[in-house]
C-alpha positions as CSV (number, residue, x, y, z in Angstrom):
1,M,40.0,-19.3,-70.4
2,K,37.5,-20.0,-72.1
3,R,34.5,-18.1,-70.0
4,E,31.8,-19.3,-69.6
5,R,28.8,-18.0,-68.2
6,V,28.4,-16.3,-64.6
7,E,25.7,-15.2,-62.4
8,Q,27.2,-13.9,-59.7
9,K,28.8,-10.6,-60.1
10,S,31.9,-10.5,-57.5
11,F,34.2,-12.8,-56.2
12,V,36.6,-12.9,-53.0
13,D,40.1,-13.9,-54.4
14,P,41.0,-16.5,-51.3
15,V,44.4,-16.0,-51.3
16,C,45.2,-12.2,-51.1
17,G,41.0,-11.4,-50.0
18,M,40.9,-8.5,-52.9
19,T,37.8,-8.9,-54.6
20,I,36.9,-8.2,-57.4
21,S,34.6,-9.2,-60.2
22,F,34.3,-12.3,-63.8
23,E,35.1,-9.7,-66.3
24,T,38.1,-8.2,-63.9
25,A,39.4,-12.2,-62.9
26,A,42.9,-12.4,-64.8
27,T,42.5,-16.3,-64.5
28,G,40.6,-19.2,-62.7
29,S,41.1,-23.1,-61.4
30,E,39.0,-25.3,-60.2
31,Y,39.3,-27.7,-57.1
32,Q,37.1,-30.2,-55.3
33,G,34.4,-29.4,-58.5
34,K,34.0,-25.5,-57.5
35,R,35.9,-22.9,-59.3
36,Y,37.8,-20.0,-57.8
37,Y,38.5,-17.5,-59.5
38,F,41.4,-14.4,-59.1
39,C,43.3,-11.4,-58.8
40,A,46.3,-12.5,-61.1
41,T,47.8,-15.6,-61.7
42,A,50.2,-15.5,-58.0
43,C,47.9,-15.9,-56.1
44,R,46.4,-18.5,-58.4
45,D,49.1,-19.7,-58.5
46,Q,49.8,-20.0,-54.0
47,F,46.3,-21.9,-54.2
48,Q,47.5,-24.4,-56.5
49,A,50.1,-25.3,-53.8
50,D,48.3,-25.8,-51.7
51,P,44.0,-25.2,-51.7
52,E,44.0,-26.3,-48.3
53,R,45.3,-23.8,-46.7
54,Y,43.4,-21.1,-48.5
55,V,39.4,-23.0,-49.3
56,H,38.9,-22.7,-45.1
57,T,39.8,-19.5,-44.2
58,H,37.5,-17.6,-46.9
59,R,34.1,-19.3,-47.9
60,Q,32.8,-17.5,-50.6
61,H,33.2,-19.0,-53.3
62,G,33.7,-18.5,-57.1
63,S,31.2,-21.9,-58.0
64,R,27.7,-21.5,-59.3
65,H,25.0,-22.0,-56.7
66,G,21.9,-23.5,-56.9
């Protein structure tokens, strides 16, 4: 996975709710133009199977603001 520059220091995995940093995120995924980060590929796979289930639960996204 190509590492892009991210200004935000921490993210909430939208599937399990774990707080992770960009450096410790196992993987990421984009949905509707926003980047989400995950603690494990299993969480990413659950998210990709039904992203709408998770984007309404957690409002903090792994996307850059501004």
